[in-house]
C-alpha positions as CSV (number, residue, x, y, z in Angstrom):
1,M,0.0,0.2,-0.2
2,R,1.2,3.4,-0.9
3,H,0.8,6.2,2.0
4,A,0.1,9.5,1.7
5,A,2.6,12.4,3.0
6,S,-0.3,13.7,5.4
7,E,-3.3,11.6,7.0
8,F,-5.4,14.2,5.5
9,Q,-4.6,14.3,2.0
10,L,-3.9,11.9,-0.7
11,E,-3.8,13.0,-4.4
12,G,-5.6,11.3,-6.6
13,E,-7.3,11.5,-10.4
14,Y,-10.8,11.8,-8.4
15,L,-11.2,13.5,-4.9
16,L,-13.4,12.2,-2.3
17,G,-14.3,14.9,0.3
18,G,-14.4,13.8,4.2
19,L,-15.8,15.0,7.0
20,F,-14.9,13.4,10.5
21,D,-15.2,14.9,14.2
22,I,-11.9,13.5,15.2
23,H,-12.3,16.4,18.1
24,H,-15.9,17.7,19.8
25,D,-16.4,21.7,20.4
26,S,-19.5,21.3,22.7
27,S,-19.0,25.2,24.0
28,A,-21.4,27.6,22.9
29,V,-19.4,30.9,24.1
30,A,-21.0,33.8,22.5
31,Q,-18.2,35.9,20.6
32,N,-17.8,39.7,20.2
33,R,-15.5,39.1,17.2
34,P,-15.0,36.5,14.4
35,K,-12.6,33.7,15.2
36,G,-11.6,30.7,14.0
37,I,-11.6,27.4,16.0
38,D,-8.6,25.1,16.7
39,C,-10.0,21.4,16.6
40,S,-6.6,20.0,18.1
41,S,-7.6,22.1,21.4
42,R,-11.0,20.2,22.0
43,P,-11.4,16.9,23.3
44,L,-10.6,13.7,21.2
45,I,-13.3,11.3,20.4
46,L,-11.1,8.2,19.6
47,S,-14.1,6.3,18.0
48,S,-14.3,9.1,15.5
49,Y,-10.1,9.0,15.0
50,R,-10.8,5.3,14.1
51,R,-13.4,6.1,11.5
52,F,-11.2,8.7,9.6
53,Q,-8.8,5.8,9.7
54,L,-11.1,3.4,8.3
55,M,-11.8,6.0,5.1
56,R,-8.4,6.0,4.6
57,F,-7.7,2.4,4.6
58,S,-10.8,2.1,2.3
59,V,-9.3,4.6,-0.1
60,E,-6.0,2.6,-0.3
61,E,-7.9,-0.8,-0.7
62,I,-9.4,0.4,-3.8
63,N,-6.5,2.1,-5.4
64,N,-4.8,-1.6,-4.9
65,S,-7.6,-3.3,-6.3
66,T,-7.4,-4.9,-10.1
67,S,-11.2,-5.1,-10.7
68,L,-12.5,-2.0,-9.3
69,L,-11.2,1.2,-10.8
70,P,-8.6,-0.3,-12.5
71,N,-5.5,2.2,-13.5
72,V,-7.9,4.8,-12.0
73,S,-6.5,6.6,-8.6
74,L,-8.4,8.1,-6.1
75,G,-7.6,10.5,-3.3
76,Y,-9.1,12.3,-0.4
77,D,-9.1,15.6,1.4
78,I,-10.4,15.5,4.7
79,F,-11.3,17.7,7.5
80,D,-11.8,17.5,11.2
81,H,-15.2,18.6,11.3
82,C,-15.4,19.2,15.3
83,S,-18.2,21.8,14.7
84,D,-21.4,22.3,13.2
85,A,-21.4,26.0,12.9
86,H,-17.4,27.2,12.9
87,N,-16.1,24.6,10.3
88,F,-16.9,25.9,7.1
89,P,-13.8,27.0,5.5
90,G,-13.1,23.3,5.3
91,I,-16.5,23.2,3.7
92,L,-15.8,25.8,1.2
93,K,-12.3,24.2,0.1
94,L,-13.9,21.0,-1.0
95,L,-16.7,23.4,-3.3
96,S,-13.8,25.3,-4.8
97,V,-12.6,25.0,-8.0
98,D,-8.8,26.4,-8.3
99,G,-9.4,28.3,-4.9
100,M,-12.9,30.1,-6.4
101,I,-16.3,29.3,-5.7
102,Q,-18.6,30.3,-8.7
103,P,-22.5,30.4,-9.2
104,W,-24.1,28.5,-11.6
105,S,-24.8,31.3,-14.3
106,K,-23.2,29.3,-16.6
107,E,-21.2,26.0,-17.4
108,P,-18.3,26.2,-15.8
109,K,-15.0,25.9,-17.6
110,S,-13.2,23.7,-15.0
111,V,-14.4,21.1,-13.0
112,S,-13.7,20.2,-9.0
113,K,-11.8,16.9,-8.9
114,V,-14.3,16.5,-5.8
115,I,-16.8,14.1,-7.1
116,A,-18.7,13.0,-3.7
117,L,-18.4,13.7,0.1
118,V,-18.0,11.1,2.9
119,G,-20.0,12.3,6.2
120,P,-20.7,14.0,8.2
121,Y,-21.1,12.3,11.2
122,T,-24.0,14.0,13.2
123,S,-27.2,15.1,11.7
124,P,-27.0,18.8,12.9
125,Q,-23.5,18.8,11.0
126,A,-25.3,17.7,7.6
127,L,-27.9,19.9,8.1
128,A,-25.6,22.6,8.8
129,I,-23.6,22.1,5.3
130,A,-26.3,20.0,3.1
131,P,-27.5,23.2,1.2
132,L,-24.5,23.6,0.0
133,F,-23.6,20.3,-1.8
134,M,-27.7,19.8,-3.1
135,M,-27.3,23.3,-5.0
136,D,-24.7,21.2,-7.5
137,L,-26.2,18.0,-6.8
138,I,-23.0,16.8,-5.2
139,P,-23.6,13.4,-3.4
140,M,-23.1,13.4,0.3
141,V,-22.7,10.2,1.5
142,S,-23.4,9.9,5.3
143,Y,-22.4,7.1,7.5
144,G,-23.9,8.6,10.8
145,A,-26.8,11.5,9.8
146,A,-29.8,9.4,11.0
147,S,-32.3,11.9,11.1
148,S,-35.4,11.1,9.0
149,I,-35.7,14.9,7.6
150,F,-32.9,13.4,4.9
151,S,-35.3,11.0,3.5
152,R,-37.0,13.7,1.8
153,K,-35.7,14.2,-1.5
154,Q,-37.1,17.3,-2.6
155,K,-35.1,19.3,0.0
156,F,-31.9,16.9,0.1
157,P,-32.0,15.3,-3.8
158,S,-28.2,14.1,-3.7
159,F,-28.0,12.9,0.0
160,L,-27.5,9.2,0.5
161,R,-26.4,7.4,3.5
162,T,-25.1,4.1,4.7
163,V,-26.8,3.8,8.2
164,H,-30.4,3.4,9.2
165,S,-32.7,6.3,9.9
166,N,-33.8,7.1,13.2
167,K,-37.4,5.2,12.3
168,D,-35.4,1.9,12.1
169,V,-33.7,2.8,15.4
170,I,-36.8,3.5,17.3
171,E,-38.6,0.5,15.8
172,V,-36.2,-1.8,17.3
173,I,-36.1,-0.1,20.5
174,V,-40.1,-0.4,20.9
175,H,-39.6,-3.8,20.2
176,I,-37.5,-4.1,22.9
177,M,-39.9,-2.7,25.2
178,Q,-42.9,-4.8,23.9
179,H,-40.8,-8.2,24.4
180,F,-40.5,-7.4,27.7
181,N,-43.5,-5.8,28.4
182,W,-42.0,-2.3,29.5
183,R,-44.7,0.3,29.8
184,W,-43.7,3.1,32.0
185,V,-40.4,5.0,30.6
186,A,-38.2,7.9,30.4
187,F,-37.1,9.0,27.2
188,L,-33.9,11.5,27.4
189,Y,-32.3,12.9,24.0
190,I,-29.9,15.1,23.1
191,D,-31.4,18.7,22.3
192,D,-30.8,19.2,18.8
193,D,-32.0,17.6,15.5
194,Y,-31.0,14.2,15.7
195,G,-32.6,14.2,19.5
196,N,-35.6,15.9,18.7
197,D,-36.5,13.8,15.6
198,G,-35.9,10.7,17.6
199,R,-38.2,11.8,20.5
200,E,-40.9,12.7,17.8
201,L,-40.6,9.2,15.9
202,F,-40.9,7.5,19.6
203,M,-44.0,9.1,20.3
204,K,-45.8,8.5,17.1
205,R,-44.6,4.7,17.3
206,I,-46.0,4.3,20.8
207,N,-49.3,6.1,19.8
208,N,-51.6,2.8,19.8
209,T,-49.4,0.6,22.2
210,D,-49.3,0.1,25.9
211,I,-46.1,2.2,26.0
212,C,-46.4,5.6,28.0
213,M,-43.7,8.1,28.1
214,A,-43.7,9.2,31.4
215,Y,-40.9,11.3,31.5
216,T,-39.0,13.1,28.8
217,K,-35.8,15.6,28.7
218,G,-33.3,17.3,26.5
219,L,-29.9,16.9,27.1
220,N,-26.8,19.4,26.7
221,Q,-24.1,20.6,28.6
222,Y,-25.7,22.7,30.7
223,T,-27.9,19.8,32.2
224,D,-29.0,19.4,36.0
225,H,-28.7,15.5,36.1
226,S,-29.7,15.3,39.7
227,Q,-32.8,16.9,38.9
228,I,-33.9,14.5,35.9
229,F,-33.3,11.6,38.3
230,R,-35.2,12.7,40.8
231,Q,-38.3,13.3,38.9
232,I,-37.8,9.6,37.3
233,E,-37.6,8.3,41.3
234,R,-40.6,10.3,42.0
235,Q,-42.6,8.7,39.1
236,K,-41.5,5.3,40.0
237,I,-39.8,4.7,36.3
238,G,-37.5,1.7,35.6
239,I,-36.9,2.0,32.0
240,I,-34.7,4.9,31.1
241,I,-34.1,5.3,27.1
242,V,-31.0,7.2,26.0
243,F,-31.2,8.5,22.4
244,A,-28.1,10.3,22.1
245,P,-24.2,10.5,21.1
246,E,-21.5,9.0,22.8
247,W,-20.2,12.2,24.8
248,T,-23.9,13.0,26.0
249,A,-24.4,9.5,27.0
250,E,-21.3,9.4,29.1
251,A,-21.8,12.2,30.9
252,L,-25.5,11.3,31.9
253,I,-23.9,7.6,32.9
254,E,-21.1,9.2,34.8
255,S,-23.6,11.4,36.5
256,A,-25.7,8.3,37.4
257,M,-22.8,6.5,39.2
258,Q,-21.8,9.6,41.2
259,L,-25.2,10.0,42.2
260,N,-26.2,6.4,43.0
261,V,-28.8,5.7,40.5
262,T,-29.7,1.9,41.0
263,N,-32.0,-0.4,39.8
264,K,-32.6,0.9,36.6
265,V,-32.6,-0.5,33.1
266,W,-30.9,1.7,30.2
267,I,-31.6,1.3,26.6
268,A,-28.8,2.6,24.7
269,G,-29.1,3.8,20.9
270,D,-26.8,2.9,18.0
271,A,-24.8,5.9,19.3
272,W,-23.3,4.5,22.3
273,S,-24.5,1.0,22.6
274,L,-20.6,-0.3,22.2
275,N,-18.9,2.5,24.3
276,K,-16.1,0.5,25.8
277,K,-15.1,3.5,28.3
278,L,-18.7,3.2,30.2
279,R,-18.5,-0.7,29.7
280,R,-15.4,-0.5,31.6
281,K,-15.9,2.1,34.5
282,K,-15.8,1.2,37.7
283,G,-19.7,1.0,39.5
284,I,-21.0,0.8,35.9
285,K,-22.7,-2.4,37.6
286,H,-24.5,-0.4,40.2
287,I,-26.7,1.3,38.0
288,G,-28.6,-1.6,36.6
289,T,-29.1,-3.5,33.2
290,V,-27.9,-2.4,30.1
291,I,-29.1,-3.1,26.7
292,G,-28.5,-1.7,23.2
293,V,-29.2,-1.3,19.6
294,S,-25.8,-1.3,17.6
295,E,-24.6,-2.0,14.1
296,P,-23.5,-5.7,13.5
297,K,-19.9,-6.1,14.4
298,L,-18.2,-7.1,11.5
299,T,-14.5,-7.6,10.9
300,I,-12.7,-5.6,8.1
301,P,-10.2,-7.8,7.1
302,G,-6.8,-5.6,6.4
303,F,-7.4,-3.1,8.5
304,K,-5.6,-4.1,11.7
305,D,-2.8,-4.1,9.6
306,F,-3.1,-1.0,8.0
307,I,-3.5,0.8,11.4
308,Y,-0.1,-1.0,12.6
309,S,1.8,0.3,9.4
310,S,0.2,3.8,9.5
311,K,0.9,4.4,12.9
312,K,4.9,4.3,12.8
313,P,6.6,7.1,14.1
314,T,7.3,9.6,11.0
315,H,8.9,13.4,11.0
316,S,7.8,16.2,9.4
317,K,9.6,17.5,6.4
318,N,8.0,20.9,5.2
319,A,5.6,23.4,6.9
320,R,2.7,22.0,5.0
321,Q,2.9,19.0,6.7
322,N,3.7,20.7,10.1
323,V,0.0,22.4,9.8
324,F,-1.6,18.9,9.2
325,C,0.1,17.5,11.9
326,S,-0.8,20.1,14.4
327,Q,-4.5,19.7,13.6
328,V,-3.9,16.1,15.1
329,S,-1.4,16.7,17.5
330,N,-3.5,15.1,20.3
331,C,-3.3,11.6,18.2
332,S,0.2,11.5,17.5
333,G,1.0,9.5,20.8
334,L,-1.6,7.1,20.0
335,T,-0.9,3.1,20.1
336,P,-2.2,1.1,17.3
337,E,-3.7,-1.2,20.0
338,E,-5.2,2.2,21.5
339,V,-7.0,2.6,18.0
340,L,-8.2,-0.8,17.6
341,A,-9.2,-1.2,21.3
342,V,-12.0,1.6,20.6
343,D,-15.8,1.7,20.1
344,P,-15.9,0.1,16.3
345,S,-19.1,1.6,16.0
346,F,-20.3,3.0,12.3
347,N,-17.3,1.5,10.9
348,V,-18.9,-0.5,8.0
349,P,-21.1,2.4,7.3
350,V,-17.9,4.3,6.5
351,Y,-16.4,1.5,4.5
352,S,-19.7,1.0,2.5
353,A,-19.8,4.8,1.9
354,V,-16.5,4.8,0.3
355,Y,-17.0,1.5,-1.9
356,A,-20.7,2.8,-3.0
357,I,-19.1,6.0,-4.4
358,A,-16.2,4.0,-6.0
359,H,-18.8,1.4,-7.3
360,A,-20.8,4.5,-8.7
361,L,-17.7,6.3,-10.2
362,H,-16.5,2.5,-11.8
363,N,-19.7,2.7,-13.9
364,T,-19.9,6.3,-14.9
365,L,-16.2,5.5,-16.6
366,Q,-17.7,2.7,-18.1
367,C,-14.9,0.5,-16.8
368,E,-14.5,-2.9,-18.5
369,S,-11.7,-5.5,-19.1
370,G,-9.7,-4.1,-16.7
371,R,-9.5,-0.3,-18.0
372,C,-11.6,2.7,-17.8
373,N,-12.6,5.4,-20.3
374,G,-10.5,8.2,-19.7
375,N,-12.6,10.4,-22.1
376,I,-15.5,10.7,-20.2
377,T,-15.7,13.8,-18.3
378,V,-17.1,13.4,-14.7
379,Y,-19.6,15.4,-13.0
380,P,-20.7,14.7,-9.5
381,H,-24.5,14.3,-11.0
382,M,-23.2,11.8,-13.2
383,V,-21.9,10.0,-10.0
384,L,-24.8,10.7,-8.3
385,A,-27.1,8.9,-10.7
386,E,-25.2,5.4,-10.8
387,L,-25.0,5.8,-6.7
388,K,-28.8,5.4,-6.5
389,K,-28.8,2.5,-8.7
390,S,-26.2,1.0,-6.6
391,N,-26.0,-2.8,-6.2
392,F,-22.8,-4.6,-5.1
393,T,-21.8,-7.2,-2.8
394,L,-19.7,-6.2,0.4
395,L,-18.8,-8.1,3.0
396,N,-21.0,-11.0,2.3
397,Q,-24.0,-8.6,2.3
398,S,-25.7,-6.4,-0.6
399,V,-25.4,-2.9,-0.7
400,A,-28.2,-1.0,-2.4
401,F,-30.3,2.0,-1.5
402,D,-34.1,3.0,-1.9
403,E,-35.8,5.6,-3.4
404,N,-35.2,8.2,-0.4
405,G,-31.4,7.5,-0.4
406,D,-32.0,5.1,3.0
407,P,-30.0,1.9,2.7
408,N,-32.1,-1.0,1.7
409,Y,-30.4,-3.7,3.6
410,G,-28.8,-4.8,6.5
411,S,-30.1,-5.2,10.5
412,Y,-29.2,-4.1,14.0
413,S,-28.0,-6.3,16.9
414,I,-29.7,-5.9,20.4
415,V,-26.6,-6.2,22.9
416,F,-26.5,-6.3,26.8
417,W,-23.5,-5.2,28.7
418,N,-22.6,-8.3,30.6
419,Q,-20.4,-8.6,34.1
420,N,-17.2,-8.6,32.3
421,G,-17.4,-5.3,30.5
422,D,-18.2,-6.9,27.1
423,A,-21.4,-6.1,24.8
424,E,-22.7,-9.3,24.0
425,E,-25.0,-9.9,21.4
426,I,-28.5,-11.2,22.7
427,G,-30.4,-10.7,19.6
428,F,-30.9,-9.0,16.4
429,Y,-33.6,-7.5,14.1
430,H,-33.5,-7.8,10.4
431,F,-35.6,-5.1,8.3
432,R,-35.9,-7.0,5.0
433,P,-37.9,-9.1,5.6
434,T,-38.7,-8.5,8.9
435,I,-37.1,-11.3,11.2
436,H,-36.2,-10.7,14.9
437,F,-35.0,-12.6,18.1
438,I,-34.1,-12.2,22.0
439,N,-32.4,-14.6,23.9
440,N,-33.4,-13.7,27.4
441,S,-31.7,-16.7,29.5
442,Q,-28.3,-14.8,28.4
443,I,-29.6,-11.3,30.1
444,Q,-28.1,-11.0,33.7
445,W,-30.6,-8.8,35.3
446,Y,-30.1,-6.8,38.3
447,T,-32.7,-8.4,40.0
448,E,-30.6,-11.6,39.5
449,E,-34.0,-13.7,38.2
450,N,-37.0,-12.2,37.2
451,V,-37.4,-9.6,34.1
452,P,-37.6,-6.2,35.8
453,T,-41.1,-4.5,35.5
454,S,-42.0,-1.1,34.8
455,L,-45.6,-0.4,35.2
456,C,-47.7,2.9,36.3
457,S,-50.7,0.6,37.2
458,Q,-50.6,-3.4,37.9
459,E,-52.6,-5.3,35.1
460,C,-56.3,-5.9,35.9
461,D,-57.5,-9.1,36.5
462,V,-59.4,-11.1,34.3
463,G,-63.0,-9.7,33.5
464,F,-61.9,-6.5,35.0
465,A,-62.1,-3.2,33.0
466,R,-59.6,-0.2,32.8
467,N,-60.7,3.4,34.0
468,Q,-58.0,5.7,33.1
469,I,-56.6,7.9,35.6
470,G,-55.2,11.5,34.2
471,I,-53.2,11.7,31.0
472,H,-51.4,8.5,30.4
473,K,-53.1,5.6,29.5
474,C,-51.1,3.5,31.4
475,C,-52.1,4.8,34.8
476,F,-55.4,3.3,35.7
477,N,-58.2,1.5,37.9
478,C,-60.0,-1.8,37.6
479,H,-63.5,-2.0,37.6
480,I,-65.4,-5.6,37.2
481,C,-67.3,-5.6,34.2
482,E,-71.2,-6.4,35.4
483,K,-73.5,-8.8,34.5
484,G,-74.7,-8.5,31.0
485,T,-71.5,-7.2,29.7
486,Y,-67.7,-8.4,29.0
487,I,-64.5,-7.4,28.6
488,N,-62.4,-8.2,25.5
489,K,-58.7,-6.6,26.3
490,T,-57.7,-7.2,22.4
491,E,-60.4,-4.8,21.3
492,D,-60.7,-2.5,23.6
493,P,-59.5,-2.9,27.4
494,Y,-61.1,0.2,28.6
495,R,-64.7,-0.7,27.9
496,C,-67.3,-3.4,28.8
497,I,-69.4,-4.3,25.5
498,S,-73.0,-5.1,26.2
499,C,-74.2,-8.7,25.2
500,Q,-77.0,-8.9,22.5
501,E,-80.2,-9.6,23.5
502,T,-79.7,-13.5,22.8
503,E,-76.7,-13.6,24.9
504,W,-76.1,-13.3,28.7
505,S,-73.0,-13.1,30.8
506,E,-72.0,-13.3,34.8
507,P,-69.9,-10.3,36.1
508,G,-66.4,-10.4,35.0
509,S,-67.1,-12.3,32.0
510,T,-64.6,-12.1,29.0
511,S,-67.1,-13.5,26.6
512,C,-71.1,-13.7,26.3
513,A,-73.1,-17.2,25.8
514,L,-76.3,-17.9,24.2
515,R,-79.4,-18.2,26.5
516,L,-80.7,-21.4,27.1
517,V,-84.3,-22.5,27.8
518,E,-84.7,-24.7,31.1
519,Y,-87.9,-26.5,31.7
520,V,-89.3,-26.8,35.2
521,P,-89.1,-30.6,36.0
522,F,-92.8,-32.4,37.1
523,T,-90.9,-33.4,40.6
524,D,-90.6,-29.7,41.1
525,S,-92.9,-28.4,43.9
526,A,-94.2,-25.4,42.5
527,A,-94.8,-27.3,39.3
528,M,-96.7,-29.9,41.2
529,M,-99.1,-27.2,42.9
530,I,-99.8,-26.0,39.2
531,M,-100.5,-29.3,37.8
532,V,-103.1,-29.8,40.8
533,A,-105.0,-26.6,40.0
534,A,-104.8,-27.0,36.5
535,G,-106.2,-30.7,37.1
536,V,-109.1,-29.0,39.3
537,L,-109.8,-26.2,36.7
538,V,-110.3,-29.2,33.9
539,G,-112.4,-31.3,36.4
540,L,-114.9,-27.8,37.1
541,T,-114.7,-27.3,33.0
542,L,-115.9,-31.1,32.7
543,A,-118.7,-30.8,35.5
544,M,-120.0,-27.4,33.7
545,S,-119.8,-29.1,30.6
546,A,-122.0,-31.9,31.6
547,L,-124.6,-29.8,33.5
548,F,-125.1,-28.0,30.0
549,A,-125.5,-31.0,28.5
550,I,-128.4,-32.4,30.8
551,N,-129.6,-28.9,30.3
552,F,-129.4,-28.4,26.8
553,N,-133.0,-27.3,26.0
554,T,-133.6,-24.8,28.7
555,P,-133.8,-21.1,28.0
556,V,-130.8,-20.5,30.1
557,V,-128.5,-22.4,28.0
558,R,-130.0,-21.7,24.9
559,S,-129.5,-17.8,25.6
560,A,-126.0,-18.3,26.9
561,G,-124.8,-19.8,23.1
562,G,-126.3,-23.5,23.2
563,P,-123.7,-25.6,21.3
564,M,-121.1,-23.1,21.3
565,C,-120.8,-23.1,25.4
566,F,-119.4,-27.0,25.0
567,L,-116.4,-25.2,22.3
568,I,-115.9,-22.6,25.1
569,F,-115.3,-25.8,27.7
570,S,-113.4,-27.5,25.4
571,C,-111.1,-24.5,24.8
572,L,-110.7,-23.9,28.6
573,S,-110.1,-27.9,29.1
574,L,-107.2,-27.4,26.9
575,C,-105.8,-24.3,28.1
576,S,-105.8,-25.5,31.5
577,L,-104.0,-28.7,30.0
578,S,-101.3,-26.9,28.3
579,V,-100.1,-26.1,31.5
580,F,-98.3,-29.5,31.4
581,F,-96.5,-28.7,28.2
582,Y,-94.4,-25.9,29.9
583,F,-92.3,-28.6,32.1
584,V,-90.0,-31.3,30.9
585,L,-92.1,-32.6,28.1
586,G,-91.9,-28.9,26.6
587,R,-89.0,-29.4,24.4
588,K,-90.3,-32.8,22.6
589,L,-94.1,-30.6,22.5
590,S,-93.1,-27.0,21.6
591,G,-94.7,-27.1,18.6
592,L,-98.0,-27.9,20.3
593,P,-100.8,-25.0,20.7
594,R,-100.2,-23.5,23.9
595,G,-102.7,-22.1,26.8
596,S,-102.5,-18.4,25.0
597,Q,-104.0,-19.7,21.8
598,W,-106.6,-21.6,23.3
599,F,-107.5,-18.9,25.5
600,T,-107.8,-16.7,22.4
601,L,-110.7,-18.8,20.8
602,V,-112.5,-18.4,24.1
603,L,-112.6,-14.7,24.1
604,A,-113.3,-14.7,20.5
605,R,-116.0,-16.8,20.9
606,Q,-117.7,-14.6,24.0
607,H,-117.3,-11.3,22.3
608,K,-120.0,-12.2,19.8
609,P,-123.0,-12.8,22.4
610,A,-121.8,-9.9,24.2
611,A,-121.7,-7.5,21.2
612,R,-125.1,-8.7,20.1
613,I,-126.8,-7.7,23.6
614,H,-124.7,-4.6,23.5
615,L,-126.4,-4.0,20.2
616,A,-130.1,-4.7,21.4
617,G,-129.9,-2.3,24.4
618,R,-129.2,0.3,22.2
619,T,-132.4,-0.3,20.0
620,V,-134.7,0.2,23.4
621,E,-136.0,3.8,24.0
622,P,-134.8,4.4,27.2
623,V,-137.2,5.7,29.9
624,P,-136.9,8.1,32.5
625,A,-136.2,6.6,35.7
626,A,-138.6,9.0,37.9
627,Q,-141.5,7.8,35.9
628,L,-140.9,4.2,36.7
629,L,-140.4,4.8,40.1
630,N,-143.2,7.4,40.9
631,R,-146.3,5.4,41.4
632,S,-148.4,8.8,41.7
633,T,-147.7,9.4,38.3
634,L,-148.9,6.1,37.0
635,R,-152.4,6.8,39.3
636,I,-152.7,2.7,39.6
637,T,-155.7,2.0,41.8
638,P,-155.7,-1.2,43.7
639,E,-158.9,-2.1,41.7
640,R,-157.4,-1.9,38.8
641,E,-154.0,-3.6,39.9
642,H,-156.3,-6.4,40.6
643,A,-157.8,-6.5,37.2
644,C,-154.8,-6.6,35.7
645,N,-153.5,-9.3,37.4
646,R,-156.6,-11.1,36.6
647,E,-157.0,-11.1,33.2
648,P,-154.7,-9.6,30.4
649,I,-155.4,-6.4,29.0
650,P,-156.3,-6.9,25.2
651,P,-154.2,-5.2,22.7
652,P,-155.5,-1.7,21.2
653,R,-156.8,-1.7,18.1
654,S,-155.7,0.7,15.5
655,S,-158.1,3.3,14.2
656,G,-158.5,4.9,11.1
657,G,-157.7,1.9,9.4
658,L,-154.2,1.7,10.1
659,A,-152.1,-1.6,10.2
660,R,-151.5,-3.2,14.0
661,R,-147.9,-2.7,15.4
662,N,-145.7,-5.6,14.7
663,E,-144.7,-7.2,18.2
664,T,-141.5,-8.8,18.7
665,P,-141.9,-12.0,20.9
666,P,-140.2,-12.1,23.8
667,E,-138.2,-15.2,22.8
668,A,-137.0,-13.2,20.2
669,L,-135.5,-10.4,22.1
670,L,-133.9,-12.8,24.7
671,R,-132.4,-14.6,21.8
């Protein structure tokens, strides 16, 4: 392998820009006058330095390849992007052509050698510089910017990434919550675009689940950690999700150890789940159990040898080299063992980003049969078009991008910080297709036995519905579902559902049952009394029938209905006998007419004589009662009364030739 005179620059026919936050500037001190930033005076981020070395290794490996970009040399121009607001000189240098930046009013005569950019690492850094690269459609392939806003191609048409977006990370975190039935959680996030995006995605994802975000707080360099932990203890929260980069997570966890925060389950995002510095801190075991989401730990062949060969002591030969060396002066004393021992997070995304650009350039130059077409003028937008069509195999996995520029491949590992200070893999989550697994037996909980719980309210017993308390659906009272209702926890655990009219249920039921008709047995005392009464009634009816039959030709029987009376007695007898059908024999004889039907016939038959008598009464002219009762008005003497009783008074004859009035016989009136 050939080495560059500087770690930050390598000459080549085509250049790749690189942005790595080897140092981190977290200060927010107001300045009264313009002042450049000296990244080398800021804290060193060893994991970022390892990623920086991995880009150098990837370019060197491609240059030594005979199949990828044959006879074409790649170079790089890398900058220590320690701040998202004060590192623009390096960005402008990448955009310049011959030291000048020209607007696109017309086609430029010369083209920059920088065909694409690898980086930056964080979402705020990417948001700050992305518009400058989007203007000229210069491809930006980030290995760490996971904010979901970059999936909007209308705003970021030339942005791609080899790391999964926050949406995928949140999906894995929620899966862990649901797997262990954790519902009462705290969500701590870095107070920037990356953290705010993660918080919004988490709230949206748990909207239709049983998980409640009991407490949330943004973190920065001024955060009072003690106040946060007091609030978490006050609300009895056992699960803490930390969605922040490693430097923010380190400050939080170290404060937890100092404040003696114990018996918690910590869910680490992919930005710090493999942090070796924290895992080996004294007292890390006392804070509880740490479970994290991380990129799969893959070994990159040849990288170890590259680090050992590149970290040999060298001496500066000119002033320009001294400038670059001073920029990383804090790194000069690092040994290869220190570089290889640090957190390997996001190493594979860096490796994939460099190779994706190389394959896109390979296709742009129409490389075939060991040679590339050197007559093609390569513009960044041409490389972008080929990047979107990427489909190659790297480290035994296919690398491709979807329509939003997000990776269309890969998976996440679920890790557990064991007692030896190692991040032990206990599960995985594959995205396409969705396959997930967690081995509970590998986890050593701080409770030593059972899985820790985190609930605002204990789960209701079977047959009980929830009654929400306050704004959180996880906090509730339980009340039993009343008779005639049931609870379906899958459909709605907060409401008792009424049974249908043909169904019934007892209190505390989870379903309704069809109503069953039960017949009273003959041996029941009440049934025996009813049957005796019915028998007596039948006997009386038969006796009356016999009496009417004997006196059938009398005026009383004939006026009562004559033959129809026997129909009435028959219906009354059948009505009484139908009582026996309501008991055990009711199932078999349910099709026979019941008592109500026989009784209807009785009422119908009785209605006709009653109506006839009523109509006859209306035809007789009424006589005043006073005339009937006043004997003086009638002037009947005893002699006349005696005469009337002895012989009937003959009917008066009509006078004037008029016909005699027709008289109706008494028998006809009675009939």
